[in-house]
N, C-alpha and C positions, 0 to 999 in steps of 0.2 A: 281420620280418614276411615272410610268404610272398607271392608274387604273387596267389594266390587270396584271401588275407586282405585284401590291398590293394584288390583289385577289389570285394570285398564292402563294404569300408569306403567306397570311392568311390561305389558304388551307393547306399548308405544316405545319404551326404552329398548326392548329387544329388537323391534323393527328398525329403530334408528341405528342401533349398533350394527345390525346386518347391512344396512345401507352404507354406513361409514366404512365397514370392513371391505365392501365390494369396490370402493373407490380406488384403492391402490392397484387392484388387479386391472381395472379399466385404464388407469393412468399409465400402467406399465405396458400397455399394448397387448394384453392377453387375448381379448376377443379377435383382434386382427391376426395374431399369431396362430390361433386355432384355424381361422379361415385360410391362412397361407399354407399351413401344413396339410389341410384337406385338399386344397387346390393342387399342391405339389404331388400328393399321393394319387390324384386323378389325372396327372400329366397336363394340368392347365398352368404351365409355367409362367406365362405373362401375368395372369391373375395372381398367382402366388407371389411373384416379384412385387407387384403393387401392394399386396397386403403386408409382405415383409417390410417394405419401405415405411408404411404407416406405423407398424409395430416397433420397428427399429428407431424411428424418430421419437416415439413415445418413451424410449429408454429400455426396451426389452433386449437383454443381452443375447438371448438365443436368436432373436430375429436379426440383430446386428451381425452375428456370426453367419447365419444362414444367408442373409443378403450379401455379405462380403464374399462368401463362397460361390454363390450363384453368379455374381458379377465377375469373379475371377475365372470361372470355368466357361461362362458364356456359351457361345455357339458350339464349342467342342463337346459339351455335355448336353445342352438343352436345344440344340438345333437353331433354326432361325428365329425362334420365339424370344430368346434372350440374347441381347448383344453384350458381349463382354466389355468391361471397363475396368482395367487394372487399377487405375488411379482411385476411382470410387470404391473399388473392392478393398484396397489398402486402407482407405479412410474408415470404412465400416469395421473391418477386422481390427484396426488399431483401437477404435472406440470400444469394441467388445473386449479386446485384450486389456485395455485400461480399466475395464469393469470386472476383471478377474477371470475371463474366459481362457482356459488353458489351451484349448484347440486353436483359438485365434493366435495366441502367442506362438504356438508351434508353427502354424502356417506362415506367420510373418517372419519367423526366424529362418524357415526354409526359403522363403522368397528373398531374404536378405543374406543368402549364402551362409547360414549358420550363425551370423552375428546377432547378438541380442538387442542391440540398440535400435529402437524404433525411429530415432531421428534420421537415420540414413535411408529409410525406406522411400523417401520422396524421390530419390535418384534411381529407382528401379526402372529398368528398360522394358 
């Protein structure tokens, strides 16, 4: 192989590697998470919630936690834009906790009166 051919091959391999490395970030909902965080910072809570849902469904733990917290606080914190849903909040917080999120574990324990078992959270009033 000539030097020119080797350079082209190397350039193609580098481009391919960059593409492959970008796939996990896209799969984990990173682009949607960034949009959600921007929307929340600009007080566009309904849009943020929508983006958090997409990112959380893609497996992003930060989005799962944020979505759970938004749904838990609902109208009390976000006004009429976000309707609270405690059952769905516990679902997302439980998923984030099972993926290692310490904040979600803490919130769930507080919701469960300090008990650590996640199995009894279904009976939350």
